[in-house]
C-alpha positions as CSV (number, residue, x, y, z in Angstrom):
1,M,-49.6,11.0,-21.2
2,Q,-46.3,11.4,-20.8
3,L,-46.1,9.0,-18.3
4,K,-48.6,6.3,-19.5
5,E,-45.5,3.9,-19.5
6,T,-44.4,4.4,-15.5
7,F,-48.4,4.4,-15.2
8,E,-48.8,1.3,-17.2
9,R,-46.1,-1.1,-15.3
10,V,-46.9,0.5,-12.0
11,K,-50.7,-1.4,-12.8
12,R,-49.2,-4.6,-13.9
13,A,-47.2,-4.9,-11.1
14,S,-49.8,-4.1,-8.7
15,K,-51.6,-7.8,-9.6
16,S,-48.4,-9.1,-8.8
17,L,-48.8,-8.3,-5.0
18,A,-51.7,-10.2,-4.8
19,L,-49.5,-13.6,-5.0
20,L,-47.3,-12.6,-1.9
21,T,-48.3,-13.5,1.6
22,D,-48.6,-11.7,4.4
23,T,-45.5,-13.4,6.0
24,Q,-43.4,-12.4,2.7
25,R,-45.0,-8.5,2.5
26,N,-43.5,-8.0,6.9
27,E,-40.1,-9.4,5.6
28,I,-39.5,-7.2,3.3
29,L,-40.7,-4.3,5.9
30,H,-38.6,-5.3,8.2
31,A,-35.8,-5.8,5.7
32,V,-36.5,-2.0,4.4
33,A,-36.8,-0.7,8.2
34,D,-33.6,-2.1,8.6
35,A,-31.8,-1.2,5.5
36,I,-33.3,3.0,6.6
37,M,-31.5,2.6,9.6
38,Q,-28.0,0.6,8.0
39,Q,-27.8,3.7,5.4
40,Q,-29.0,6.6,7.3
41,A,-26.2,8.8,5.8
42,R,-27.2,8.5,2.4
43,I,-30.4,8.9,2.8
44,L,-29.6,12.2,5.5
45,E,-27.4,13.1,2.8
46,A,-29.8,13.1,0.3
47,N,-31.7,15.8,2.9
48,A,-29.5,18.1,3.2
49,L,-28.9,18.9,-0.2
50,D,-33.0,19.5,0.1
51,L,-32.6,21.6,3.2
52,A,-29.3,23.7,1.5
53,R,-32.5,25.4,-0.8
54,M,-34.6,26.2,1.5
55,S,-34.2,29.1,4.5
56,K,-34.6,28.0,8.0
57,D,-36.9,30.4,8.4
58,N,-39.4,28.7,6.5
59,P,-42.1,27.0,8.3
60,L,-42.0,23.8,6.1
61,Y,-38.3,23.3,7.4
62,D,-39.1,21.2,10.0
63,R,-41.6,18.8,8.2
64,L,-38.5,18.7,5.5
65,Q,-35.7,17.6,7.6
66,L,-35.1,14.4,8.4
67,T,-32.6,13.4,11.2
68,G,-31.4,10.1,12.8
69,S,-33.6,9.9,15.6
70,R,-36.7,10.5,13.0
71,L,-35.6,7.9,10.6
72,E,-35.6,5.6,13.6
73,G,-39.1,6.7,14.4
74,I,-40.3,6.0,10.6
75,A,-38.0,2.4,11.0
76,S,-39.8,1.7,13.7
77,D,-43.2,2.8,12.9
78,M,-42.4,0.0,9.1
79,R,-41.8,-2.5,11.6
80,N,-45.3,-1.6,13.5
81,V,-47.1,-1.7,10.9
82,A,-45.6,-5.1,9.4
83,T,-46.6,-6.5,13.2
84,L,-50.5,-5.5,12.7
85,P,-53.3,-7.8,10.8
86,S,-53.4,-8.0,7.3
87,P,-56.1,-5.9,6.1
88,L,-56.8,-8.5,3.2
89,G,-59.2,-10.9,2.9
90,H,-61.5,-10.2,5.8
91,I,-65.3,-11.9,5.8
92,T,-67.0,-8.3,6.5
93,K,-70.8,-9.4,5.4
94,Q,-72.0,-12.9,4.5
95,K,-75.3,-14.3,4.2
96,T,-76.9,-17.2,2.0
97,L,-80.3,-16.1,-0.4
98,A,-83.7,-18.1,-0.2
99,N,-82.8,-19.3,-3.8
100,G,-79.4,-21.0,-2.2
101,L,-76.9,-18.5,-4.0
102,R,-74.0,-18.0,-1.1
103,L,-73.2,-14.2,-0.4
104,C,-69.5,-13.0,0.8
105,R,-68.2,-9.5,1.0
106,V,-64.3,-9.9,1.8
107,S,-61.9,-6.8,1.8
108,V,-59.2,-6.2,-1.3
109,P,-56.8,-3.4,-2.5
110,F,-57.7,-0.4,-4.4
111,G,-55.2,-1.6,-6.6
112,V,-53.1,1.8,-7.0
113,I,-53.0,4.5,-5.1
114,G,-51.7,7.9,-6.1
115,M,-50.2,10.3,-3.3
116,I,-49.2,13.9,-4.0
117,Y,-47.2,15.5,-1.4
118,E,-45.3,18.7,-0.7
119,A,-42.0,18.9,2.0
120,R,-42.9,15.7,3.8
121,P,-39.8,12.9,2.8
122,N,-41.2,10.7,5.7
123,V,-44.4,9.9,3.9
124,T,-42.7,8.2,1.4
125,F,-41.2,5.2,3.5
126,D,-45.4,5.7,5.2
127,V,-47.5,5.2,2.3
128,F,-45.1,2.6,1.2
129,S,-45.3,0.5,4.1
130,L,-49.0,1.2,4.6
131,C,-49.7,0.1,0.9
132,F,-47.6,-2.8,1.1
133,K,-48.4,-4.5,3.8
134,S,-52.4,-4.0,2.4
135,G,-51.7,-5.3,-1.1
136,N,-51.6,-2.0,-3.4
137,A,-49.0,-0.4,-5.3
138,C,-48.3,3.4,-4.8
139,V,-47.5,6.1,-7.4
140,L,-45.9,8.8,-5.5
141,K,-45.4,12.8,-6.2
142,G,-43.6,14.3,-4.4
143,G,-42.3,18.5,-3.9
144,K,-39.5,19.6,-5.5
145,D,-38.2,20.8,-2.1
146,A,-38.1,17.5,-0.8
147,D,-36.9,15.6,-4.3
148,S,-33.3,14.7,-2.9
149,S,-34.9,12.8,-0.4
150,N,-37.5,11.2,-1.9
151,R,-35.4,9.8,-4.8
152,E,-32.8,8.1,-2.4
153,E,-35.5,6.6,-0.4
154,V,-37.2,5.3,-3.3
155,A,-33.7,3.9,-4.5
156,L,-33.5,2.2,-1.0
157,I,-37.1,0.5,-1.5
158,H,-36.2,-0.5,-5.0
159,E,-32.8,-2.0,-3.8
160,I,-34.5,-4.1,-1.3
161,L,-37.8,-5.7,-3.8
162,E,-35.0,-6.9,-6.1
163,Q,-33.6,-8.3,-3.7
164,Y,-36.5,-10.1,-2.7
165,G,-37.3,-11.0,-6.5
166,V,-40.7,-8.6,-5.9
167,S,-40.9,-6.1,-9.1
168,K,-40.1,-2.5,-8.3
169,D,-42.5,-1.5,-10.0
170,V,-44.9,-1.6,-7.4
171,V,-43.6,1.5,-6.1
172,A,-43.0,4.5,-8.5
173,L,-41.9,8.1,-8.0
174,L,-42.8,10.5,-11.0
175,P,-40.9,13.8,-11.3
176,A,-41.3,17.0,-9.2
177,T,-43.3,18.8,-11.7
178,H,-46.6,20.6,-12.0
179,E,-46.7,18.3,-15.2
180,A,-46.8,15.1,-13.4
181,T,-49.4,16.0,-11.3
182,G,-51.7,16.7,-13.4
183,E,-50.9,13.3,-15.2
184,M,-51.8,11.4,-12.2
185,L,-55.3,13.4,-11.7
186,N,-56.1,12.1,-15.7
187,A,-54.3,8.3,-15.3
188,V,-58.2,7.0,-15.4
189,G,-57.7,3.1,-15.7
190,Y,-54.3,3.3,-14.2
191,V,-54.5,5.0,-10.8
192,D,-57.5,3.8,-8.8
193,L,-57.4,6.5,-5.6
194,C,-55.4,9.7,-5.5
195,I,-54.7,11.2,-2.0
196,P,-53.4,14.7,-1.7
197,R,-51.5,15.7,1.6
198,G,-50.3,19.0,1.9
199,G,-51.5,22.9,2.0
200,R,-55.5,24.0,1.3
201,K,-54.1,25.0,-2.2
202,L,-52.6,21.9,-3.0
203,I,-55.7,19.9,-1.7
204,D,-58.3,22.1,-3.7
205,F,-56.3,21.7,-7.4
206,V,-56.3,18.4,-6.6
207,R,-60.1,17.8,-6.1
208,D,-61.5,20.7,-8.6
209,T,-58.8,19.0,-11.3
210,A,-59.0,15.3,-10.6
211,R,-60.6,12.5,-12.7
212,I,-60.0,9.6,-10.4
213,P,-61.3,9.1,-7.0
214,V,-59.9,11.6,-4.1
215,I,-60.0,11.5,-0.6
216,E,-59.3,14.9,1.1
217,T,-56.9,14.9,3.6
218,G,-56.4,17.5,5.9
219,A,-55.1,21.3,5.9
220,G,-55.7,21.9,9.6
221,V,-56.8,24.8,11.2
222,V,-57.0,24.0,14.8
223,N,-58.8,25.3,17.8
224,T,-59.0,24.8,21.8
225,Y,-61.6,26.3,23.8
226,F,-60.5,26.6,27.5
227,D,-63.6,27.1,29.1
228,A,-65.0,28.6,32.0
229,E,-64.3,25.8,34.3
230,G,-61.3,24.6,32.8
231,D,-58.1,23.3,35.2
232,L,-54.6,25.9,34.6
233,E,-52.3,23.4,34.8
234,M,-54.1,20.9,32.2
235,G,-54.8,23.7,30.3
236,R,-51.5,25.1,30.2
237,A,-49.5,22.0,29.3
238,I,-52.4,21.3,26.6
239,I,-52.2,24.5,24.9
240,T,-48.8,24.7,24.8
241,N,-47.7,20.7,23.6
242,A,-50.7,21.4,21.0
243,K,-49.1,24.2,19.6
244,C,-45.2,23.7,20.2
245,R,-44.6,20.5,19.9
246,R,-44.1,20.4,16.1
247,V,-46.0,23.6,14.5
248,S,-45.2,22.5,11.1
249,V,-47.9,19.7,11.1
250,C,-51.5,19.9,10.5
251,N,-52.9,18.9,14.3
252,A,-50.8,21.8,16.0
253,L,-52.3,24.5,17.2
254,D,-53.8,27.7,15.5
255,C,-56.5,28.8,17.7
256,L,-56.8,29.2,21.6
257,L,-60.6,30.1,22.5
258,I,-60.9,31.4,26.2
259,H,-63.8,32.0,27.9
260,E,-64.1,35.6,29.0
261,S,-64.5,35.0,32.7
262,R,-61.2,33.3,33.0
263,M,-58.5,36.2,31.4
264,A,-57.4,36.5,34.6
265,D,-55.7,32.9,34.2
266,L,-54.3,34.0,30.2
267,P,-50.9,35.3,31.2
268,A,-50.1,31.6,32.8
269,L,-52.1,29.6,29.9
270,C,-49.3,31.3,27.5
271,Q,-46.0,31.2,29.9
272,E,-44.4,28.1,29.0
273,M,-44.9,29.4,24.6
274,A,-42.8,32.6,25.4
275,D,-40.2,30.1,26.1
276,K,-40.6,29.1,22.3
277,Q,-40.8,32.7,21.3
278,V,-44.5,32.1,20.4
279,I,-46.0,35.1,18.4
280,I,-49.7,35.6,20.0
281,Y,-52.4,37.5,17.4
282,A,-54.6,38.5,20.3
283,D,-58.2,40.2,20.1
284,E,-58.7,43.7,22.3
285,Q,-59.7,41.7,25.5
286,A,-56.6,39.1,25.6
287,F,-54.5,41.7,24.6
288,K,-55.3,43.9,27.3
289,A,-54.8,40.8,29.9
290,L,-51.4,39.8,28.1
291,D,-49.7,43.5,27.8
292,G,-46.8,43.9,29.8
293,Q,-46.5,40.0,30.8
294,Y,-46.5,38.2,27.2
295,P,-43.0,39.6,25.3
296,Y,-44.5,38.1,21.8
297,L,-47.5,39.8,21.3
298,E,-49.4,41.6,18.7
299,H,-52.8,42.6,18.2
300,A,-55.3,39.9,15.7
301,T,-56.8,41.0,12.6
302,P,-59.9,39.3,11.1
303,D,-57.0,37.4,9.2
304,S,-55.6,35.9,12.6
305,F,-58.4,33.4,12.4
306,G,-59.1,30.5,10.4
307,T,-55.2,30.9,9.4
308,E,-53.3,27.4,9.7
309,F,-49.7,29.0,10.5
310,M,-47.8,26.1,10.7
311,D,-44.9,28.5,12.1
312,Y,-44.8,29.6,16.0
313,K,-47.4,31.5,15.6
314,L,-51.1,31.6,18.2
315,A,-54.9,33.7,17.8
316,I,-56.8,33.8,20.3
317,K,-60.2,35.0,20.9
318,T,-62.1,35.5,23.9
319,V,-65.6,34.7,23.9
320,A,-68.7,35.2,25.9
321,S,-70.0,31.2,25.9
322,L,-69.6,27.6,25.0
323,A,-72.2,28.9,21.8
324,E,-69.7,31.8,20.9
325,A,-66.9,29.3,20.5
326,L,-68.9,26.6,19.1
327,D,-69.8,29.1,16.4
328,H,-66.3,29.9,16.0
329,I,-65.2,26.6,15.3
330,D,-68.5,26.2,12.9
331,E,-67.2,28.9,10.8
332,N,-63.6,28.8,10.6
333,G,-62.6,25.5,11.4
334,S,-61.3,22.8,8.6
335,G,-63.0,19.8,10.3
336,H,-60.0,18.3,11.3
337,S,-58.9,18.4,15.3
338,E,-60.3,20.5,17.9
339,A,-60.4,20.3,21.7
340,I,-61.8,21.9,24.8
341,V,-60.5,21.8,28.2
342,T,-63.0,21.9,31.0
343,K,-63.8,20.0,34.3
344,N,-68.0,20.0,33.0
345,E,-68.8,16.5,32.1
346,Q,-71.9,18.3,30.0
347,T,-70.0,21.0,28.9
348,A,-67.6,18.5,27.2
349,R,-70.4,16.7,26.1
350,T,-72.3,18.8,23.7
351,F,-69.3,20.3,22.6
352,Q,-68.2,16.8,21.3
353,A,-71.7,16.5,19.9
354,H,-71.7,19.6,18.4
355,V,-68.2,19.8,16.4
356,D,-68.3,18.6,13.4
357,A,-64.5,17.9,12.8
358,A,-63.1,14.3,12.6
359,C,-60.9,14.2,16.0
360,V,-63.0,16.1,18.9
361,Y,-60.5,16.0,22.0
362,W,-62.0,16.8,25.9
363,N,-58.7,17.8,28.4
364,A,-56.1,16.7,25.5
365,P,-54.2,17.9,22.8
366,T,-55.0,17.3,19.1
367,S,-51.2,16.7,19.1
368,F,-52.8,13.5,19.4
369,T,-53.7,12.9,16.0
370,D,-51.9,10.6,14.1
371,G,-52.0,7.1,12.5
372,A,-49.4,5.8,15.0
373,Q,-50.5,7.7,18.3
374,F,-54.2,5.8,17.4
375,G,-52.7,2.5,17.0
376,L,-52.5,1.9,13.2
377,G,-49.1,1.9,12.7
378,A,-48.7,4.9,10.3
379,E,-50.9,7.3,8.7
380,I,-51.3,8.1,5.0
381,G,-53.4,10.7,5.8
382,I,-56.0,12.4,8.2
383,S,-59.0,12.4,6.0
384,T,-61.4,15.3,6.5
385,Q,-64.1,14.7,4.4
386,K,-67.3,12.5,5.3
387,L,-67.8,10.0,2.4
388,G,-65.2,7.1,3.0
389,P,-62.8,7.0,5.9
390,R,-62.2,10.2,8.3
391,G,-59.4,10.9,10.7
392,P,-56.1,9.4,10.5
393,M,-56.0,6.4,7.3
394,A,-54.2,3.4,7.7
395,L,-54.8,-0.1,6.7
396,E,-58.4,-0.5,6.7
397,E,-58.6,2.7,5.0
398,I,-57.0,1.9,2.0
399,T,-58.9,-1.3,1.1
400,T,-61.9,-1.7,-0.4
401,Y,-64.3,-4.8,-1.0
402,K,-65.9,-7.3,-3.7
403,W,-68.3,-9.9,-3.2
404,L,-68.4,-13.5,-4.0
405,I,-71.3,-15.6,-4.8
406,E,-71.2,-19.2,-5.4
407,G,-74.3,-21.3,-6.6
408,E,-75.2,-24.8,-7.9
409,G,-77.0,-23.8,-11.2
410,Q,-79.1,-21.4,-9.9
411,I,-80.5,-18.9,-12.8
412,R,-82.8,-15.3,-12.3
413,P,-86.2,-16.1,-13.1
């Protein structure tokens, strides 16, 4: 492997993190957060280089863009992580056997976490804060679209680590090449866990290629069902927020399912999205209800459903029942986040019980699927798989455990 020396250095450095106290980790996180704000000009300058290479029409442009307010949010999230209890050293199970052996199961870091992500420079800081707080070293593999931003961010982190006498090898940024991705996925014995964060194509490639353990994070094909007993004003606010708050994120709404008895309310439900010039791909019933009352209207095709748009686009499908809505979600959802708007508690509970997703909402938008919003500080990703963590992953989800056994010379018969 061309990058073997890098992996070896990170593996060695990961051992040194165990020597730091939680107080020392928190102090360093605060120092990095301060540096982000004090040196935001250099980060924004690097980000501008990345933005100049991408068309503003690209759905990923919003994800790629950093601003002063976004950096302030990133720094705030890092400070929040520093205030959280350490996830390490927690005793999760203990017992004394009949032979006197004392068993204790305690939380520990994974060791080295590899992160593969695309045009998301905020992820560089989020991953560092969560990994550092939880005692993990990290190997970062960003996309070429954000390479200038990522390199400036990691350079800033390295400067702070060196000021505090901590090896900068606890954070490594790989080249933004496909070859580097392949090497990380084959770094057996060096990288303990890989987390891909991006579109379906990236996640599928990582899952199918990796020889190291992988936790899938979500491509998000997100649906919201407006029920026969949904509140109109509430529904309009929820749908608009879920679709328009930030269209490029994985919890953004992709498909509105609406009960056929509420077609007369569809123009009002969509009214505020017209201000954002959201293109609606409507099935026949929805098209008739919106025709002449919504300015950005197109006929849906089979490809309109089950698509993660990451853009100002929304599919609408009419359903005759809750069961039909559930069938649509079963067929087209990605296991990320789904929502129902209804006044009927029984309908809502049935929806929540049936839908197989990491996060299932009742009368709230899917835009809340986020580690910071869940009170986790920040997130390293949103897991859509069932083995291991599920939903927003933060400190607890990037630790494992080991058994500690104490005796007085017992031997096994």
